[in-house]
C-alpha positions as CSV (number, residue, x, y, z in Angstrom):
1,M,-71.1,57.4,75.3
2,S,-68.7,56.8,78.6
3,S,-68.2,59.9,80.5
4,P,-64.2,61.1,80.4
5,D,-64.7,61.8,84.3
6,P,-63.5,59.1,86.4
7,Q,-65.7,60.4,89.2
8,V,-68.6,60.5,87.4
9,R,-68.3,56.9,85.9
10,A,-68.0,55.8,89.5
11,A,-71.0,57.3,90.8
12,R,-72.6,55.5,88.0
13,N,-71.2,52.2,88.5
14,P,-70.7,51.4,92.2
15,S,-68.5,48.4,91.5
16,S,-65.8,50.5,89.8
17,P,-62.9,51.0,91.9
18,P,-62.6,54.7,93.5
19,A,-60.4,57.0,91.5
20,S,-57.0,58.0,92.5
21,S,-56.4,60.9,94.4
22,S,-53.1,61.4,92.6
23,P,-53.8,60.6,88.7
24,A,-51.3,58.9,86.9
25,V,-49.1,60.9,84.2
26,R,-51.1,60.7,81.2
27,G,-48.3,62.0,78.6
28,P,-46.7,59.7,76.2
29,V,-44.6,56.8,76.3
30,V,-41.0,57.6,74.6
31,A,-38.5,55.3,73.2
32,V,-35.2,57.1,72.4
33,T,-32.6,55.0,70.2
34,G,-28.7,55.8,70.8
35,A,-30.1,56.9,74.2
36,A,-26.4,56.1,76.0
37,T,-24.3,58.7,74.6
38,G,-24.5,62.4,73.1
39,I,-27.7,64.2,72.3
40,G,-29.6,60.9,73.0
41,A,-28.1,60.7,76.6
42,L,-29.2,64.1,77.4
43,L,-32.7,63.8,75.7
44,T,-33.2,60.8,77.8
45,E,-32.3,62.3,81.0
46,R,-34.6,65.1,80.1
47,L,-37.5,63.3,79.2
48,A,-37.4,61.1,82.2
49,A,-37.1,64.1,84.4
50,S,-40.3,65.5,82.8
51,E,-43.7,65.3,84.3
52,E,-45.3,65.3,81.0
53,I,-44.0,62.3,79.8
54,R,-45.2,58.7,81.3
55,R,-42.2,56.5,80.7
56,V,-39.1,56.5,78.7
57,V,-37.6,53.4,77.0
58,A,-34.0,53.8,76.1
59,I,-32.2,51.7,73.4
60,D,-28.5,51.5,72.7
61,E,-26.0,49.1,72.2
62,R,-24.7,49.5,75.7
63,R,-26.4,50.6,79.0
64,G,-26.5,54.4,79.8
65,E,-26.4,56.2,83.0
66,C,-30.4,57.1,83.2
67,A,-31.4,55.1,86.0
68,E,-35.0,56.2,85.4
69,A,-35.4,54.7,81.9
70,E,-36.4,51.3,81.1
71,W,-33.3,50.1,79.1
72,H,-32.9,47.7,76.1
73,I,-29.8,46.6,74.9
74,L,-29.5,45.8,71.2
75,D,-28.5,47.2,67.6
76,V,-31.0,49.5,65.9
77,R,-31.0,47.3,62.8
78,D,-32.2,44.3,64.4
79,P,-35.7,43.5,63.6
80,A,-36.2,42.3,67.1
81,I,-36.9,46.1,68.0
82,A,-40.1,46.3,67.1
83,E,-41.1,44.1,70.3
84,K,-39.0,46.5,72.5
85,L,-41.0,49.7,70.8
86,R,-44.5,48.0,71.5
87,G,-46.6,50.1,73.9
88,A,-44.5,53.1,72.8
89,D,-46.3,56.4,71.2
90,V,-43.5,58.1,70.1
91,V,-39.9,57.2,69.3
92,V,-37.1,59.6,68.7
93,H,-34.3,57.8,66.5
94,L,-30.6,59.3,67.5
95,A,-28.5,56.3,66.9
96,L,-26.5,57.6,64.2
97,D,-22.8,57.2,63.1
98,L,-21.5,60.7,62.0
99,D,-17.8,60.3,63.2
100,L,-15.4,61.6,60.8
101,G,-13.2,58.6,61.7
102,S,-15.7,56.0,60.5
103,D,-15.5,54.1,57.3
104,A,-17.8,55.8,54.9
105,A,-19.3,52.7,53.5
106,A,-19.7,51.2,56.9
107,R,-21.3,54.5,58.3
108,T,-23.9,54.4,55.5
109,A,-25.0,51.0,56.2
110,Y,-25.5,51.7,59.9
111,N,-27.4,55.0,59.3
112,V,-29.6,53.9,56.3
113,R,-30.4,50.4,57.6
114,G,-31.1,51.6,61.1
115,T,-33.2,54.3,60.3
116,Q,-35.1,51.8,57.7
117,T,-35.6,49.3,60.7
118,V,-36.5,51.8,63.2
119,L,-39.1,53.3,61.0
120,T,-40.4,49.8,59.7
121,A,-40.3,48.7,63.5
122,A,-42.4,51.6,64.9
123,A,-45.3,51.2,62.3
124,A,-45.5,47.2,63.3
125,A,-45.4,48.3,67.2
126,G,-48.2,50.6,66.5
127,V,-45.8,53.8,67.2
128,H,-47.6,56.8,65.8
129,R,-44.9,59.3,65.6
130,V,-41.1,59.0,64.9
131,V,-38.9,61.8,65.1
132,L,-35.8,61.9,63.0
133,C,-32.7,64.1,63.7
134,T,-30.8,65.2,60.5
135,S,-28.9,68.7,60.0
136,A,-29.8,72.1,58.4
137,M,-26.8,71.0,56.0
138,V,-29.5,69.1,53.8
139,Y,-30.6,72.5,52.7
140,G,-26.8,72.7,50.9
141,A,-24.8,75.8,51.1
142,L,-25.1,77.8,48.0
143,P,-24.2,81.5,47.0
144,D,-27.8,82.0,46.3
145,N,-29.1,81.2,49.6
146,E,-31.8,83.1,51.0
147,L,-30.8,84.5,54.4
148,P,-32.6,82.8,56.5
149,L,-33.8,79.7,54.6
150,S,-37.4,78.8,55.8
151,E,-38.2,75.0,56.9
152,D,-39.7,74.7,53.3
153,A,-37.0,75.3,51.4
154,E,-35.8,72.9,48.8
155,L,-32.9,70.4,49.7
156,R,-30.2,71.2,47.6
157,A,-27.5,69.6,48.9
158,T,-25.1,67.4,47.5
159,A,-23.5,64.2,49.0
160,E,-20.0,65.7,48.6
161,A,-19.6,66.8,52.3
162,T,-19.2,64.5,55.2
163,G,-22.3,62.3,56.2
164,V,-24.5,64.6,53.9
165,A,-25.5,61.6,51.8
166,D,-26.7,59.6,54.6
167,L,-28.7,62.7,56.0
168,L,-30.3,63.0,52.5
169,E,-31.1,59.2,52.4
170,I,-32.8,59.7,55.9
171,E,-35.0,62.4,54.4
172,R,-36.0,60.5,51.8
173,L,-37.0,57.7,54.1
174,A,-39.0,60.4,55.9
175,R,-41.1,61.4,53.2
176,R,-41.7,57.9,52.1
177,A,-42.7,56.4,55.5
178,P,-46.3,57.8,56.0
179,R,-47.1,56.5,52.4
180,A,-45.5,53.1,53.3
181,H,-47.1,53.0,56.7
182,P,-50.3,54.9,56.8
183,G,-50.8,56.3,60.5
184,L,-47.3,56.7,61.0
185,N,-46.2,60.7,61.1
186,V,-42.7,61.4,60.9
187,T,-41.2,64.7,62.2
188,V,-38.0,65.6,61.0
189,V,-35.4,68.1,62.9
190,R,-32.8,69.8,61.4
191,P,-30.2,71.7,63.6
192,A,-28.1,74.3,62.7
193,L,-23.8,73.9,63.2
194,L,-24.2,71.5,66.4
195,V,-22.1,72.5,69.4
196,G,-21.6,70.8,72.7
197,G,-19.6,67.8,73.0
198,T,-19.6,67.2,69.3
199,D,-16.6,66.7,67.0
200,T,-17.5,67.4,63.2
201,A,-15.5,68.9,60.3
202,L,-17.0,72.0,61.1
203,T,-16.3,72.3,64.7
204,R,-12.4,71.6,63.6
205,Y,-12.8,74.6,61.8
206,F,-12.3,76.5,64.8
207,E,-9.2,74.3,65.9
208,S,-7.2,75.7,63.1
209,P,-4.2,78.2,63.7
210,R,-6.1,80.4,61.2
211,L,-9.5,80.6,59.7
212,L,-9.5,79.6,56.0
213,V,-11.6,82.1,54.1
214,V,-12.2,81.4,50.4
215,A,-11.7,84.6,48.3
216,D,-14.9,85.9,47.3
217,S,-16.9,83.7,49.4
218,R,-20.0,84.8,51.5
219,P,-19.9,82.8,54.8
220,A,-22.4,83.1,57.6
221,W,-22.4,81.3,60.7
222,Q,-25.4,80.1,62.6
223,F,-24.8,77.6,65.8
224,C,-27.1,75.2,67.7
225,H,-26.4,74.2,71.2
226,V,-27.3,70.9,72.0
227,D,-29.6,72.0,75.1
228,D,-31.5,73.9,72.6
229,L,-31.8,70.9,70.3
230,C,-32.9,68.6,73.2
231,T,-35.7,71.2,74.0
232,A,-36.9,71.5,70.4
233,L,-36.9,67.5,70.1
234,E,-39.2,67.5,73.2
235,Y,-41.4,70.0,71.5
236,A,-42.0,67.4,68.8
237,V,-42.3,64.6,71.1
238,L,-45.0,66.3,72.8
239,E,-46.6,67.4,69.8
240,K,-46.7,70.7,69.9
241,V,-45.0,70.8,66.6
242,D,-44.7,68.7,63.8
243,G,-43.2,68.3,60.4
244,E,-39.6,69.3,59.0
245,L,-38.2,71.8,62.0
246,A,-35.2,74.0,61.6
247,V,-33.5,74.7,64.9
248,G,-30.9,77.2,65.7
249,C,-29.8,80.4,67.4
250,D,-31.6,83.5,66.2
251,G,-29.6,85.4,63.4
252,W,-26.4,84.9,62.2
253,L,-22.7,86.0,62.5
254,E,-20.5,87.2,59.5
255,Q,-17.1,85.9,59.0
256,E,-15.8,89.2,60.1
257,E,-17.9,89.3,63.5
258,V,-16.4,85.3,64.1
259,E,-13.0,86.6,63.6
260,E,-13.2,89.3,66.2
261,L,-15.2,87.2,68.6
262,S,-12.8,84.3,68.3
263,G,-9.4,86.4,68.1
264,I,-8.2,84.1,65.4
265,R,-7.0,85.6,62.1
266,R,-8.0,84.8,58.5
267,M,-6.0,82.9,55.9
268,E,-7.4,83.9,52.6
269,L,-7.1,81.6,49.5
270,P,-8.3,81.5,45.6
271,S,-11.0,79.0,45.2
272,A,-9.2,77.0,43.0
273,V,-6.2,76.7,45.6
274,A,-8.3,75.5,48.5
275,L,-10.7,73.0,46.8
276,G,-8.1,71.8,44.7
277,A,-5.8,71.4,47.9
278,A,-8.8,69.9,49.8
279,T,-9.5,67.3,46.8
280,R,-6.1,66.1,46.7
281,L,-5.6,65.7,50.5
282,H,-8.6,63.6,51.1
283,R,-8.2,61.5,47.9
284,I,-4.9,60.5,49.3
285,G,-6.3,60.0,52.8
286,L,-4.5,62.6,54.5
287,T,-7.5,64.5,55.8
288,P,-10.9,63.1,56.7
289,S,-12.7,65.7,54.9
290,P,-13.9,66.0,51.6
291,A,-13.7,69.4,49.4
292,G,-17.4,69.2,49.7
293,D,-17.0,70.1,53.6
294,L,-15.6,73.6,52.3
295,A,-18.7,74.8,51.3
296,Y,-20.3,74.9,54.4
297,T,-17.9,77.8,55.3
298,M,-18.2,79.5,52.2
299,Y,-21.7,80.0,51.7
300,P,-24.8,80.5,54.0
301,W,-27.1,77.9,55.1
302,V,-28.9,79.7,57.9
303,V,-32.3,78.9,59.0
304,S,-35.4,80.7,60.4
305,G,-36.8,78.2,62.4
306,S,-40.2,79.8,62.0
307,R,-42.3,76.7,63.1
308,L,-40.6,76.2,66.3
309,H,-40.7,80.0,66.9
310,S,-44.6,79.8,66.0
311,A,-45.2,77.1,68.5
312,G,-43.8,79.2,71.2
313,W,-39.8,77.6,71.6
314,R,-36.9,79.9,71.8
315,P,-33.2,79.1,71.8
316,R,-31.5,79.7,75.2
317,W,-28.4,80.3,73.7
318,T,-26.9,83.1,71.0
319,N,-24.6,82.3,68.6
320,E,-22.3,84.6,70.3
321,E,-22.5,82.4,73.4
322,V,-22.4,79.1,71.5
323,L,-19.1,80.2,69.3
324,A,-17.2,81.1,73.0
325,R,-18.5,77.6,74.3
326,L,-17.3,76.0,71.0
327,L,-13.8,77.8,71.4
328,E,-13.5,76.5,74.9
329,E,-14.2,73.2,73.9
330,V,-11.6,73.0,71.3
331,S,-8.9,75.0,73.4
332,G,-5.7,73.0,73.0
333,R,-6.6,71.3,70.0
334,H,-4.7,71.9,66.7
335,T,-6.1,70.8,63.2
336,V,-4.9,71.7,60.0
337,A,-6.8,70.8,56.7
338,G,-9.2,68.7,59.0
339,R,-6.2,66.6,60.3
340,R,-5.5,66.8,64.0
341,L,-1.8,67.9,64.5
342,G,0.7,68.7,67.4
343,R,1.0,71.9,68.5
344,K,4.6,72.0,66.9
345,D,3.3,71.3,63.1
346,A,0.0,73.2,63.4
347,T,2.0,76.6,64.6
348,A,4.4,75.8,61.7
349,A,1.5,75.5,59.1
350,G,-0.4,78.4,60.5
351,A,2.6,80.7,59.5
352,A,3.0,79.1,56.0
353,G,0.1,81.7,54.4
354,A,-1.5,80.4,51.5
355,T,0.7,77.0,51.3
356,V,-1.1,76.1,54.9
357,A,-3.0,73.0,53.7
358,L,0.1,71.6,51.9
359,L,2.7,72.1,54.9
360,G,-0.1,70.3,57.1
361,A,-0.1,67.4,54.7
362,A,3.5,67.3,54.6
363,A,3.7,67.5,58.4
364,V,1.7,64.2,58.5
365,V,3.5,62.9,55.6
366,R,6.9,63.2,57.6
367,R,5.6,61.8,60.9
368,A,4.2,58.8,58.7
369,R,7.9,58.1,57.3
370,K,9.6,58.2,60.5
371,A,7.1,55.9,62.0
372,R,7.6,53.4,59.1
373,R,11.4,53.7,59.4
374,R,11.4,53.0,63.5
375,I,9.4,49.5,62.6
């Protein structure tokens, strides 16, 4: 058996080249999909600057700004991605479409097919670990949820909320991949409500003139800043922790605390009214959010993050700090029932009390009718 010490090997074999005085980085080669924008761009920059990472391979449909990465321009659904992954030790798959404005069928086709292709290509290329990112939303928001949920808690979400059906399918693919491809390890990272350049049905909740509260509900708010998600993903890349990982700020905020910190007053509606209005407005295409999104503002889905904490990871952001950052980001935006409106329409809707959702829809209808008359 050969000695691991390069100087010992050189002494035994004089023909061997002398060991370098500055040893090369022995860390992993990491490929990141969706590397040009959003979380992917932040993680690519972070990994490229890390002394623990040997090389970063960046994959996207356009080139990003990280000059230190090795760029490959292609769609993650293209089987040719297998060749681009050859030589990588770890793949972080972040090429997901969770845009509220995307066609639902096209979004699902991209998310599911892309994940399938990346997992298969990674196995074919000899990659030993794939890191996927879904959301703590897969646990579901339910009145009997424990506070907080452990990583091993059952995934009880339904397919009724925006994008959650795709995330549940990605979770299924993650569980199946090691059986289909022996030797491939899959780590799944599930962030709480993500903040930092994001636009989701839940971040839009804080763009409303009043915070909708469903009567007799039990909201609990836990956030995750994108910076903390990136450090959690880095822990997974460096194999400091594996398995299913939940990530978020420590603890949570009650609805009353959110209202006090934000300075936004509540508007309370009976459950039947809120859910009925949300269902009708989404059915006729006036709002991007289905009624299923409301559950995540009604019931807790707070996670403990115990596995990351046991590995030494800690969030840098608190829930209070992330909420303040979110309020800065959405300042000047005006949303009613998930639909962004002009300031005048939003103010009128906010003053309408219990009929806020319906008046918001009416404002949109009026504007659409005026536009048609002008044509």
